[in-house]
N, C-alpha and C positions, 0 to 999 in steps of 0.2 A: 504494500500500500504506500502510495506517495504521500508524504506529509507536507502540509502547507508551511510556509515560513512562520516561525513561532510568533513574531510580532503581528503578522496579519491575522493569524488564528486568534491571538489574544484580543485584538481589536474587534473581530467578529463576536467573540464570546462576551465582550463588554457590552456591545450593542444588543445582542440577543438577551442578555441578563436584564438590561435596562428596560427592554420591551416585554419582558416576561415570556420570552420564547425559549424553546428547548435549545440546549447547546449541542451542536453536532460537529463532527470533524469535517472541515471543508474538503472538497475534492476538486481537482482541476477539470476544466471543460475539455472538449475534444481536441482543442489546440494547445493544451497544457497551460491555459491561462487561469489564474486564481481570481475569483470574484464572488460577490454576493450582491443581492439587490435589496433595496428598501422600498417599501410601498407607502406612499403618502396619499391616502384616500384615492387610490387608483392611478396615481402618477408614480411611475417607477424610476428610481435613481439607482443606477448600477455603480458599484464600488469595485474597481478593478486594480489589482496590484500591477505596478509597472514591471517592465522587463527585469529579469534577475541580474542582468549584467550592468544595471545602473546603480550608481552610488551617489548620494544616499537613496535608499528605496523610496519610491513615490507611489502615490495613489492617483487614480483618475476617476472622478465622479462624473457620470454623464447621464443625460436624460434625452429621450427621443421625442422631438417635436413633430415628427411625421414628415410627409413630403412637403416640399415648398408649395404652399397653398395655390391652387389653380394651375399648377404646372402640368397636370395630367387630367384627362377627361374625367376620370373617376374621383378626383379630389375637388371638383367644382360642383356647386349646386346646379340642379337641372336648369338649363337655359342660360346660365351665367357665362359671360365671355371669359376667355383665358385671362388670368391675372398677368400683370407686367412683372415677369420673373426677374428681369433686370433691375427694376425698382426695388423689389423685395430683397434681392441679393445685395444691392447697394445699402439698403437699410440695415441688413445684418452686418455688413462690413463696417458701417458707421457705428453700430452698436459695439462691435469688437474694439474699435478705436476708443470709444467713450468708456469702456469697461477695462481698458488696458491697465495692467498692474502686475506686480509679482504674484504669480499663481492666481490671477483674477479669472473670472469666467470668460468663456469665449464660445462663439458659434462655429460650427464646422458642418461639413456634409459627408455623410458616410457613402463612399463610392459604391459599396456593395448594395445598398438599399435605395440610395438617392434621398434618404431622410436627412432633415436638419437636426443636428445634435447641439445641445447646450452642455458644455463640459467645463470642469475646473480641476486643477491638480493641487496636490499638497504633499508634503513629506510625511511618510509613515511615522517617522520618529517624533513628529511635532503635533500629532493629533491623538486624542483619546476617544473613547466611545461617545461621550456626551458632545465633544467637539465635532465628531463626524456626524452625529445626528443633527446638530445645529446647521452645519454646512450643507448637508443633504436637504434639510427642510428649506433652507434659503434658496438653494438651486431649484427645488420643486416649486417654490413660490414664484421665482423668476420665470420658470417655464410656463406656469399658469398665466402669468401676466402676458407673456408673449403670445400664448395661444388665444387668450381672451381679448387682447387689445390690438396689437399690431396685426396679427394674422387675421383677426376678425374683419379687418377692413377689406381683405382680399378673399376671404373664404368664410362665408357666413355659417357653414355647418359646424364650425368649431364653437362649442357652447362655452361661455365663460364659466370657470370653476371657482368656487370660493377658496380663500387662502387655506392652507393646510393647518391642522392643529399641531400642537407641539409634539405629538407622538407619531410614531411610525410603526409599521409591522413588518415582520419577515414572513414570507409565505413559502411553503414547500414547493420546490420546482426540480429541475434537473440537477444532477450533481454539479456543484460549483456555483449555482445560483439559487436564490430562495424566493423567487416570485414566479 
């Protein structure tokens, strides 16, 4: 059995304990990546351990905002014209500039899915369970704002979501993830 890095396993256990969830041994996914997910009222934040060859060890927190609104026929309301993908992309780049900072959040596009991701990094050695929960909750709230405000302008089927509560939950999923 492959063992997760001890600091990452302890971080997971700290979060699971705070959420009243059972503690289990993390398992890598099919690509040997260590991760788990936090669910904030239906909005998933993945917590992924950075590559083993990086020092100091880092975490990447990310949440999927879905496809660029209006960029494909199946993401537009019936009868709606295509959104201006260029304008939406410029808005995301502008937001990246405005949020710039050491380990600040940023937007990106997953080339495998075409989905827009909101992600943030931090050092594993500089965060504990409560800090991770706070950071993930903040990222989830930012994702909700983008989905309910900016993206709403181009894609009306995204329904505004209320801000998350201070708690999160871990859900059972495939080995290596918990949602």
